[in-house]
Biotite code that builds the C-alpha atoms (Angstrom):
import biotite.structure as struc

atoms = struc.array([
    struc.Atom([17.877, 42.955, -14.761], chain_id="A", res_id=1, res_name="MET", atom_name="CA", element="C"),
    struc.Atom([18.742, 39.257, -14.897], chain_id="A", res_id=2, res_name="LYS", atom_name="CA", element="C"),
    struc.Atom([16.010, 36.732, -15.700], chain_id="A", res_id=3, res_name="LEU", atom_name="CA", element="C"),
    struc.Atom([16.345, 33.237, -14.270], chain_id="A", res_id=4, res_name="VAL", atom_name="CA", element="C"),
    struc.Atom([14.452, 30.208, -15.572], chain_id="A", res_id=5, res_name="ASP", atom_name="CA", element="C"),
    struc.Atom([13.035, 28.469, -12.450], chain_id="A", res_id=6, res_name="PRO", atom_name="CA", element="C"),
    struc.Atom([12.071, 25.239, -14.236], chain_id="A", res_id=7, res_name="THR", atom_name="CA", element="C"),
    struc.Atom([13.977, 22.022, -13.766], chain_id="A", res_id=8, res_name="VAL", atom_name="CA", element="C"),
    struc.Atom([13.965, 18.703, -15.533], chain_id="A", res_id=9, res_name="ALA", atom_name="CA", element="C"),
    struc.Atom([11.507, 16.116, -14.256], chain_id="A", res_id=10, res_name="ALA", atom_name="CA", element="C"),
    struc.Atom([13.038, 13.621, -11.822], chain_id="A", res_id=11, res_name="PRO", atom_name="CA", element="C"),
    struc.Atom([14.004, 10.223, -13.181], chain_id="A", res_id=12, res_name="VAL", atom_name="CA", element="C"),
    struc.Atom([11.585, 7.511, -12.052], chain_id="A", res_id=13, res_name="LYS", atom_name="CA", element="C"),
    struc.Atom([13.327, 4.857, -9.973], chain_id="A", res_id=14, res_name="ARG", atom_name="CA", element="C"),
    struc.Atom([10.386, 2.544, -9.584], chain_id="A", res_id=15, res_name="SER", atom_name="CA", element="C"),
    struc.Atom([7.759, 0.916, -11.706], chain_id="A", res_id=16, res_name="ARG", atom_name="CA", element="C"),
    struc.Atom([4.361, -0.606, -11.166], chain_id="A", res_id=17, res_name="ARG", atom_name="CA", element="C"),
    struc.Atom([4.090, -4.286, -10.454], chain_id="A", res_id=18, res_name="ALA", atom_name="CA", element="C"),
    struc.Atom([2.364, -6.278, -13.167], chain_id="A", res_id=19, res_name="PRO", atom_name="CA", element="C"),
    struc.Atom([-1.380, -6.774, -12.704], chain_id="A", res_id=20, res_name="ALA", atom_name="CA", element="C"),
    struc.Atom([-2.432, -10.008, -11.045], chain_id="A", res_id=21, res_name="LEU", atom_name="CA", element="C"),
    struc.Atom([-4.283, -12.416, -13.326], chain_id="A", res_id=22, res_name="ALA", atom_name="CA", element="C"),
    struc.Atom([-6.654, -13.341, -10.476], chain_id="A", res_id=23, res_name="SER", atom_name="CA", element="C"),
    struc.Atom([-7.142, -12.731, -6.758], chain_id="A", res_id=24, res_name="LEU", atom_name="CA", element="C"),
    struc.Atom([-8.478, -16.267, -6.161], chain_id="A", res_id=25, res_name="ASP", atom_name="CA", element="C"),
    struc.Atom([-6.917, -17.792, -3.049], chain_id="A", res_id=26, res_name="GLY", atom_name="CA", element="C"),
    struc.Atom([-4.228, -15.147, -2.644], chain_id="A", res_id=27, res_name="LEU", atom_name="CA", element="C"),
    struc.Atom([-2.963, -13.761, 0.660], chain_id="A", res_id=28, res_name="THR", atom_name="CA", element="C"),
    struc.Atom([-3.924, -10.167, 1.414], chain_id="A", res_id=29, res_name="ILE", atom_name="CA", element="C"),
    struc.Atom([-1.633, -7.807, 3.309], chain_id="A", res_id=30, res_name="GLY", atom_name="CA", element="C"),
    struc.Atom([-3.004, -4.748, 5.100], chain_id="A", res_id=31, res_name="LEU", atom_name="CA", element="C"),
    struc.Atom([-1.029, -1.543, 5.626], chain_id="A", res_id=32, res_name="LEU", atom_name="CA", element="C"),
    struc.Atom([-2.593, 1.231, 7.698], chain_id="A", res_id=33, res_name="SER", atom_name="CA", element="C"),
    struc.Atom([-1.378, 4.806, 7.787], chain_id="A", res_id=34, res_name="ASN", atom_name="CA", element="C"),
    struc.Atom([-2.608, 5.060, 11.368], chain_id="A", res_id=35, res_name="GLY", atom_name="CA", element="C"),
    struc.Atom([-5.304, 7.673, 10.756], chain_id="A", res_id=36, res_name="LYS", atom_name="CA", element="C"),
    struc.Atom([-8.705, 7.356, 12.347], chain_id="A", res_id=37, res_name="LEU", atom_name="CA", element="C"),
    struc.Atom([-10.879, 4.738, 10.593], chain_id="A", res_id=38, res_name="ASN", atom_name="CA", element="C"),
    struc.Atom([-8.127, 3.505, 8.240], chain_id="A", res_id=39, res_name="ALA", atom_name="CA", element="C"),
    struc.Atom([-8.127, 0.175, 10.080], chain_id="A", res_id=40, res_name="ASP", atom_name="CA", element="C"),
    struc.Atom([-11.914, -0.125, 9.748], chain_id="A", res_id=41, res_name="VAL", atom_name="CA", element="C"),
    struc.Atom([-11.763, 0.581, 6.011], chain_id="A", res_id=42, res_name="LEU", atom_name="CA", element="C"),
    struc.Atom([-8.964, -1.956, 5.537], chain_id="A", res_id=43, res_name="LEU", atom_name="CA", element="C"),
    struc.Atom([-10.667, -4.681, 7.569], chain_id="A", res_id=44, res_name="GLU", atom_name="CA", element="C"),
    struc.Atom([-13.991, -4.236, 5.764], chain_id="A", res_id=45, res_name="GLU", atom_name="CA", element="C"),
    struc.Atom([-12.337, -4.187, 2.347], chain_id="A", res_id=46, res_name="THR", atom_name="CA", element="C"),
    struc.Atom([-10.249, -7.265, 3.151], chain_id="A", res_id=47, res_name="ALA", atom_name="CA", element="C"),
    struc.Atom([-13.328, -9.121, 4.409], chain_id="A", res_id=48, res_name="ALA", atom_name="CA", element="C"),
    struc.Atom([-15.162, -8.363, 1.157], chain_id="A", res_id=49, res_name="MET", atom_name="CA", element="C"),
    struc.Atom([-12.190, -9.506, -0.922], chain_id="A", res_id=50, res_name="LEU", atom_name="CA", element="C"),
    struc.Atom([-11.798, -12.654, 1.151], chain_id="A", res_id=51, res_name="GLN", atom_name="CA", element="C"),
    struc.Atom([-15.494, -13.489, 0.789], chain_id="A", res_id=52, res_name="THR", atom_name="CA", element="C"),
    struc.Atom([-15.345, -13.025, -2.968], chain_id="A", res_id=53, res_name="ARG", atom_name="CA", element="C"),
    struc.Atom([-11.920, -14.549, -3.737], chain_id="A", res_id=54, res_name="PHE", atom_name="CA", element="C"),
    struc.Atom([-10.968, -16.639, -0.691], chain_id="A", res_id=55, res_name="GLY", atom_name="CA", element="C"),
    struc.Atom([-7.408, -16.647, 0.580], chain_id="A", res_id=56, res_name="GLY", atom_name="CA", element="C"),
    struc.Atom([-5.949, -15.444, 3.864], chain_id="A", res_id=57, res_name="ASN", atom_name="CA", element="C"),
    struc.Atom([-5.786, -11.990, 5.409], chain_id="A", res_id=58, res_name="VAL", atom_name="CA", element="C"),
    struc.Atom([-2.596, -11.179, 7.302], chain_id="A", res_id=59, res_name="LEU", atom_name="CA", element="C"),
    struc.Atom([-2.680, -9.159, 10.523], chain_id="A", res_id=60, res_name="PRO", atom_name="CA", element="C"),
    struc.Atom([-2.710, -5.431, 9.846], chain_id="A", res_id=61, res_name="MET", atom_name="CA", element="C"),
    struc.Atom([0.580, -3.559, 9.906], chain_id="A", res_id=62, res_name="VAL", atom_name="CA", element="C"),
    struc.Atom([0.785, 0.166, 10.707], chain_id="A", res_id=63, res_name="ALA", atom_name="CA", element="C"),
    struc.Atom([3.414, 2.239, 8.989], chain_id="A", res_id=64, res_name="LYS", atom_name="CA", element="C"),
    struc.Atom([3.731, 4.545, 11.979], chain_id="A", res_id=65, res_name="GLY", atom_name="CA", element="C"),
    struc.Atom([3.230, 7.968, 10.448], chain_id="A", res_id=66, res_name="SER", atom_name="CA", element="C"),
    struc.Atom([0.571, 9.137, 8.023], chain_id="A", res_id=67, res_name="ALA", atom_name="CA", element="C"),
    struc.Atom([2.951, 11.741, 6.643], chain_id="A", res_id=68, res_name="GLY", atom_name="CA", element="C"),
    struc.Atom([5.871, 9.455, 5.863], chain_id="A", res_id=69, res_name="ALA", atom_name="CA", element="C"),
    struc.Atom([6.368, 6.483, 3.574], chain_id="A", res_id=70, res_name="PRO", atom_name="CA", element="C"),
    struc.Atom([6.320, 3.021, 5.075], chain_id="A", res_id=71, res_name="ALA", atom_name="CA", element="C"),
    struc.Atom([9.777, 1.868, 6.177], chain_id="A", res_id=72, res_name="PRO", atom_name="CA", element="C"),
    struc.Atom([11.567, -0.207, 3.540], chain_id="A", res_id=73, res_name="ALA", atom_name="CA", element="C"),
    struc.Atom([11.980, -3.151, 5.932], chain_id="A", res_id=74, res_name="ASP", atom_name="CA", element="C"),
    struc.Atom([8.213, -3.197, 6.573], chain_id="A", res_id=75, res_name="THR", atom_name="CA", element="C"),
    struc.Atom([7.470, -3.298, 2.854], chain_id="A", res_id=76, res_name="LEU", atom_name="CA", element="C"),
    struc.Atom([10.125, -5.938, 2.243], chain_id="A", res_id=77, res_name="LYS", atom_name="CA", element="C"),
    struc.Atom([8.700, -8.172, 4.988], chain_id="A", res_id=78, res_name="LYS", atom_name="CA", element="C"),
    struc.Atom([5.160, -7.752, 3.649], chain_id="A", res_id=79, res_name="LEU", atom_name="CA", element="C"),
    struc.Atom([6.287, -8.486, 0.088], chain_id="A", res_id=80, res_name="SER", atom_name="CA", element="C"),
    struc.Atom([7.344, -12.010, 1.028], chain_id="A", res_id=81, res_name="VAL", atom_name="CA", element="C"),
    struc.Atom([4.312, -12.695, 3.230], chain_id="A", res_id=82, res_name="GLU", atom_name="CA", element="C"),
    struc.Atom([1.448, -11.575, 0.993], chain_id="A", res_id=83, res_name="CYS", atom_name="CA", element="C"),
    struc.Atom([0.466, -11.799, -2.646], chain_id="A", res_id=84, res_name="ASP", atom_name="CA", element="C"),
    struc.Atom([-1.042, -8.335, -2.718], chain_id="A", res_id=85, res_name="TYR", atom_name="CA", element="C"),
    struc.Atom([-1.265, -5.404, -0.340], chain_id="A", res_id=86, res_name="LEU", atom_name="CA", element="C"),
    struc.Atom([-4.028, -2.916, 0.284], chain_id="A", res_id=87, res_name="ILE", atom_name="CA", element="C"),
    struc.Atom([-3.535, 0.335, 2.095], chain_id="A", res_id=88, res_name="THR", atom_name="CA", element="C"),
    struc.Atom([-5.931, 3.022, 3.232], chain_id="A", res_id=89, res_name="ALA", atom_name="CA", element="C"),
    struc.Atom([-5.990, 6.541, 4.536], chain_id="A", res_id=90, res_name="SER", atom_name="CA", element="C"),
    struc.Atom([-8.598, 7.228, 7.175], chain_id="A", res_id=91, res_name="GLY", atom_name="CA", element="C"),
    struc.Atom([-10.168, 10.332, 8.768], chain_id="A", res_id=92, res_name="ASP", atom_name="CA", element="C"),
])
């Protein structure tokens, strides 16, 4: 009988978290929907609350196309230059 160790080394992280924002006052909010039912409602309501509390602009919502796949890199790159922070939501 041959025993095989099925464990593997953890993958190397290729990304890191962005630094925390000092304040949300007057910043532009980006919205990214996964396209599921009610995700857009959750995003719009959350953005409205943030805008009321902190001011700033809310960009038009962008849909990533598929709930089961990551947002396309070009979508994220475009949003990164247009907004100061991004909120995303999963509906259902």
